[in-house]
N, C-alpha and C positions, 0 to 999 in steps of 0.2 A: 714336245719337252716330255724329258723319260720321269719313270717313277719317284726315280732316285733323287732327280733333281728338283723333284717336287717336294719329294719329303723334306729339304733342306731349305727351301724357304720355307715348308710350313714351322719348322725348329725356329729359326731365325724372327718371322714376325707373327709367332704365337701359333696357337691353336685354328683361327677364323682369319687367313688371311685375305688381303682382298686381290681378289684374280686377275691375270693381269689383262685381259685384255677392256676390262670397268676400269681399271685404273690408268689405262692408256687413254680410255676414253674420257673419265673426268679431268687427267691434264691437258689434254685437248680441247676441248670445251671451253677449261678457265685460265685459257690464251687470253692476253690481250693485244694477240697478233690473230689474223686469219689467215688458218695454218688450210694444206691442203696437198693431196700425194699423189702421183702419177705409179702406174707399177709400168716395166721395162716396155711395154707396148703400147704407151698412154694414156691407158685406164683409170682414170680416177678412183681411187681407193679411201682417201680423207676427206674429209670435210667437215671442218669444226662449227661451233654457234658464230665466234666472228665473219668464218667467212660468210654464213647468213644472214647476218644484220647488213654487211657491206654488200651483200649481190642483193640480199632476197630469197636467193635459193635454199630450201632444206638441204641436210645434208640424204634425204632421201629422193631427192631430185636431182643430186647431182653423182652422189657414187655409182660407180661404174659405167658414164656417159665415155666416150672414147674423146678424151678433150675440154676443150671451148667451142668448139665449131656451131657453129651454127645458135650455139644459146647464152654462152656468156662473151664469143665474141663474135665479131662477124663476118660473116662469109670470106669477106674481102681479106681481113686481116686474120683467117685462122690460122692460117699455113706460116706465115711468119714468127705469128706466137705462138703456136705449138713447137717451132721448129728451134724457138731462140729458149724454150723452156726443157724441152729435154735433150739442147745442147752440155747442159751444165750436170746432162748424168756419167758424158765420160771426160768433164773438165774439172781439173783441181781446183780445190776449195768453193768457196762461194760465188754466183754471179750477180748480178744487181741489172734490173731493167724496169721501166717504166711500161706500162700498157693500160689503153683505155679500151675497160672489161663494158657488159652490157648486165644493167641491174636486171629482174625481173620483169618491173613495170616496166622496162623500156629505154629506160633513164641510162647516160653512159656517165663513166666516173671514172677517173687515173687513179690506176694504183701503181707503189713501187714496189717492185717482188724482191725478194730473195731467195735466188735456189740452189741448191745445190743435192750432188749424185748420193743414191743410197748405193749401200752395196749387203749381196747378201751373203749368208756363211759361208760360200765359196770364195765369196772376194770378189769375184764378177758383178758387174752395175745388174743393180735391180729395180731400179724407180731411179726417183725425182722427189726430192721434198719444196716445197713451194711457200712462204711466210711472205704475205702481202699487206697493205694499207692506202686509208687514203693517199694519196699525194700534199693533199692540204693537211694531213694530219701529221705527217711525217717532217712536213716544214716548219712547223711550228713545234713538233718536238725537238727539231735541229736549232730551230732560235732557238727556245730557252737555253740549252742546252750551249750555244755561243755566245748569247747572252749572259749564262754564271761564270763560264771561260773571263771574260771580258770584265766584269764586276769583279773576277777573285784574282785580273792580271795589270788593268791598266783602265784599271775605272778612275776617274780624279776625283774620286768622292771614297771614305772608309765605308766599307763593309765587312760587321763583325757577324757571324753567326753564333747564337748565345744558346746550350743547352739548356733543360728546365730547371737543372742546378745552377745556369748563370757561372758556368763557364765557359771561357769562347772555344768555338769548335772549330771554323775557319776562319782567317781573318787574310785581309786581301793587302795590297802593301802598301799601299796609301794608308789605311789606318794601322799598318804595320811603324811607317813611320812616326805618323802621329801619337802612339803610343809608346812612343821607341824602345822596340822589342824586335825580333825575330818574328815571322810568321809560322814560323815552328815552335820557338820558345814558351811562347805566350799562349799557349791552347793546353785547354783542361785548368790553367791556372784561377784561385778567387780575383774580379775585379781587383779588391782593395790591396790587391798586391801590383798595382799596376796604376793605380793613382792615391795621390797623400789625401788628397780633396776631394766632395763632391762622387762618392763614391755611392753616399746614402741616396742622394738623387736616382745617379742613373740607377742604382738598383731597382730602385721605390718605380721607375717607368717600368722597368725589364717586368717585374712582377704584374703590374698591370696591367699590360700587355697580354702577358699567359695568361691572363685570372678573365680580363675583361675583352681582351680584341685588339684589334691597330688602332691609334687615335688618328683623330681626322684631320691632325695638319701636323708638321715639325715645329718642334721647340728647341730654344735656345738652353745649353749646359753649360754651366760653368766649374770647369773640372783643375787642378792642380796635379803636374806632375812630377817626380822624383827621376832626373837628370843630370847625367853630369857636370852639365856648368852650373847645377842647385836649380830649384823647386822654380818649374814655370806654367804659369796659369794661362786658361788654355778657353776658349769659347766654342762648344761644337754644336753647331744645325741639326738638329740630330731629329730621325725620324723613325719609327718601328714598323713593324709586319709581324704578326703573329704566322708560324708558320705551324698548318701542318698539316698529316699525314693521308698523301690521295687516294692510298690505299686501304683505310681505315670506315667503317658505314659510317661511327658519327665519328667528330671533329677531334683528335684527339692532338693536343699541341707537342709538339718535336722542338719549339726553344721560339726564338725572336732572329729574328734579322736586324739588326740595328747599321744604318744606311746615315751617315755625318760626316758635315765639311767643317775645317777651322774658319769661322770667321772671326778670327779675335781682333785682327786689322780694324775691320770695318766694325765691331762692336765700341773699341777701344777709340776709332773715328766718331761715332756719335757721339759717343759720350763724353768725349772732350768738345766737341760740339756742343754740345746741351751743358756742360761744365760754362763754357766762356762766357754761352748767352746768357746766363743765371747772373752769373756777375758780373759783367755786365750793366745788364737788367739792374742789380743793389747797387751798382755804383752812383748810375744816373736817379737813383730811387733818392741816396744818399746825399748828392749833390743839392736837389730841389729838398730836401730834408734842412740841409745846413746852410744854406743861402737865406732859410727863414728865422734860424738862430740870430736872435743881437748877442747873444757872449758865444765871440770867438772860440772857446773854450767847452764850449756847450756842441757847438757844429765838429768840432775834434771830436768829441766822445761818440757823436751821430752815425758820424764813421764808419767806425766802429761796430756799432749796432745795428749798422743795415751788414756790413763786410764776415760779421759772425754766424751768418744764416749759413748753416754747410758746411763751413768753413772750419772752425775750431768751436771752443769749450770756452776759452778767458782769453780774455785779451788788456794787458795793462800796455802803459805809459808812462817811461820815467825820461825826464828830461833830464838835461846837462845841467849843475850848477854848482860852478867852480871848475871839481877836477873831480867832482863826484857823481851820480845819478842818485835823482831823488823821484820817488814816485809823488802823479802828478794824479793821476786815474786808473780807475781799476774794474772788472768786472766780477760780482759776489765771489770768493771762495767758496760757498758750498749750496749756491744754488744756481740756475741759469740765473739771467738778469742783465739789465742794461748795465755798460759802463759810465760811472760814475766818478767826479772828482773824491778824491782821498783828503779824509775830513782830517787836520791836522796836520798834511802836510808838508814837508819840506826838508825831513831830515834825514841826509842822506843813508842810502843804501851801502850796506855794506856788503857791495859783492865780492868774492873771493878773484886772483886772477885765473884767467882763462874764461872766468861766466861768457857764457854767449851776449848777454847784453853788451858785453866790454868790447868782445870779440867783432862787434858789428859796428861799433862806434871805431877802432882800432880799424877796422877796413875799410872802411865809411861806405858797405854793403849789409847783404843779408847772410845770417848766420843760421843753419838747421841741425838740430838737434838732439836726443833722443836718451832716457833713460836707459839704466845696463840692466843687473840682474837686481836689481835694489832703486827700485823706481821712486819708493814712500821717498826714502833718505835723499836721492838724487834733488828730490823737489823741495825736500827744508834746504838744501844747501843752496840752492836756486832762490831761494824765498819765493819761491811760488806756491800756487794752489796744493794740495796732499795729493789730486791726482791725476798733475801734472803729468806724461809718459814722453810727449810730444813737443818739442818748442823749435819757433819760427822769430827770428830778432829780425826786424829791418830797418836802417835807421832812419831819421826822422832830418832831412837837408832843406834849407832854405836860403835864397841869396848867400847860399856859395859857403852856407856854416851848419853844424852840426847842434842839431839842437836837444836829442835825445835821439831815445831808442822805443819803439812798436812790438809788445811781442803778445804771441799767438800761441794760445798751449792748448794742446787737443789731449785723450784721457786715450786709457789704456785702448775702447773699443775703437779707435778711431784709427788710421795707415798714419804711416809714418809723413810729416809734409814732401810733395814733392817740388823739381826745378819749376815746374808752372804754376805751384802754391807762391814760392818765394814768387814770383812775375807780379801774380796777383798783391801779392801784400807789400810789394812796390808801390804799386798801384794806391793802392790806401795810404800808403804811411806817407809817400808823394801830397796829397791832400790834408790829411791830419797836421804836416810840419808847416802846412798855410797858416792855416787856423792856428795851429800855437804861434806862428810869428805874430801874425796877424794881432793877437792875444798879448805879447810882448811889444808889441809896439805903440798898444793904444793906452793912453793914461789909464789907470785904475778909476773905476768906479765908486764913486764916494758910498 
């Protein structure tokens, strides 16, 4: 190196530059791959610490040897190995080979090599460098890379990598479809922009993983997504993995790997099965209780007491009296309680046209209704308890006649009545109607 060039390096790097040979040695020894180099005659010129770790031969023992023959390769294989390695000196690009090399302790190790030619300042071939690693380590690395690519392309589960700021950095195709966006459009966006509800639970889980590590088992997360068709509620079976840098001495979290599957259909089916089982048990218990009632109207209200559990907040019985409906029994309006006959009943209810109870009588079926912007006024107009927000009216029919209407009411903390709720209400109404019809058929008790 000329003096002028040395002066230039000194000016660029400062007053005490690292000597080129020491810098090269440090770079070679710090490499994760084993590396050796040969001059044009085949003698070893460089040998780093990873090569020493794999084969056991130190740099002092390796550098200067004329190839691998007799110490790192069996004599029978030495010619072939030497020829294949040195052929890279005149070939373009890199060549990949697999060899069985000898360890210093006599054991054999299968390595995969990448070798390429080195040219001197005059452009002529000057030697070969060879980077190599144990085949099983290379295969493990290739498997890891292949697994990563498969997870981010064709996996049947959602995979999202989230950074320490809880923003997605990688999203696979399954997750993009589940979240309703593109694989690139949602990168770097806050999770709150992707989810309408459930983001607090998800972010809490991610923060826990960053601080404490991966949880022992997957968990169900219920979220609500905003889509073009409206909000959709989904259940994702989610697992979390803390991602730490393999290059740092101390484990430094890089983020969280979030893996999930959509199990909404299975969870809803299980919930529906539990609901049907519970309601069937309630009807069975109601029938057993009603069979012990001497008064048929007491049996009718007993059915409603059992039906209310987990189903509604209030229940009413309105019976037909001429062309009007009359309130016959009701639950308390100000607090939970059993359904009881209304004291002083017999005064016709002044239901306005279009009232859900009147519609149920006209249709001879069930009617579902919910309050609008002013639930208090709606409940007052319908002559229902003030906290009523959702209503389900089922007609009472027995022996081909309409006897009245049973009304179930829910407060704002409950969801609106659904079709399966109407089916259950009709089952209860059929039993209530039988008891009401019996009470009318029996002579009044003196």
